[in-house]
N, C-alpha and C positions, 0 to 999 in steps of 0.2 A: 271710439269714434263711430259714427254712423255715415255710411255712404248711401245717398239717395239718388237713384237712377230712374229717370222717366223718359219713355219714348213715345212720341206723338206721330200719328198719321195726320198730315195736313193737306187740305185741299186749297186750291187757289181761291182768291177772293173776288175774281172778276177782272181785276186790274193786274194782279200779280200771279205768276205761276206758283204751283205748290213749293218749289224750291226757293223762289224769291220771297214768298210769304214766310217760309221757315227761317230764312236768313233775317228777315225783318223782326220776327218774334225772338229769334236767338239774340239779336242785338238788344232787345228789350230785357230779356232775361239776364244778360251780362251787366246790366245796370244795377241789378239787385244787390250784389255784394256791398256796394257803396252805401246802400240804404238799410240793409238788414244785418245787424251785428252777429246774428247767430251763424251766418254762413262763414265757414272757415276757408273754403276753397270751392270754386265753381268753374265748370267747363261746359261748353255748349258745342254741339256738332250738328252740321247739316249734311244729309246724305247726298251723294253724287246724283246729278240729274240722269246719269246713265244706269243707276241702280233700278231694279225692278219696281214698278209702281206700287206693288203690294207691301213693299218695305216701309218702315217708318221714315219720315223726312227730317225729324228733329229729335235730338237726344240732349238731355240735361243730366249732368253728373255734379252733385254737390256734397260736400262733407260738412258734418256737424259734430260738435262735441258729444251730443247725446240725442236719443230719440225724442226727448222733451224739447230740445232746441229745434229739431226738425219739425215738430208739431207747431211750435211757435212761429217758425218761418211760414208754415202753410196758411196761417191765419193773419199774417202781417198784411196791412193794407197795400203796401207796394207789390207784394206777391199776388194778392187778390186782384189787383188791377191788371197785371199781366195775364193771370189765369183767365180772367174774363175775356181778354182779347183772343187768347188761344182757343177758348171755348167756342168762339164764333166760327172757327175754321178747322177745328180738329175733327178727324174722322175716327181716331182711335187713341187710346192712352193705355200704357202699361207701366207699372211702377214696382220697383224692388228697393227696400231699405234693408241694409245688412251691416253688421259690425265689421270694422276693418282694424 
């Protein structure tokens, strides 16, 4: 199995604070397991508003049977749509894919 961990820095969008925007995007990410069969398990976390501002605001943890399934997830249209939304407000992104 492959565990896919992604951390995002998120800025506010003018209407929502960074934390509120991270929660909104986290909700969008949590819709993906119902749409993408490659995802075996997914978890999303939003950092505390009290955490230092330089910390990431959003983390995604997803498990896949293989690195190939993780790659198929990354190009799935449902994932691409959420990734486009994240791209509009992300300030940073770090990713690690490892075997579990």
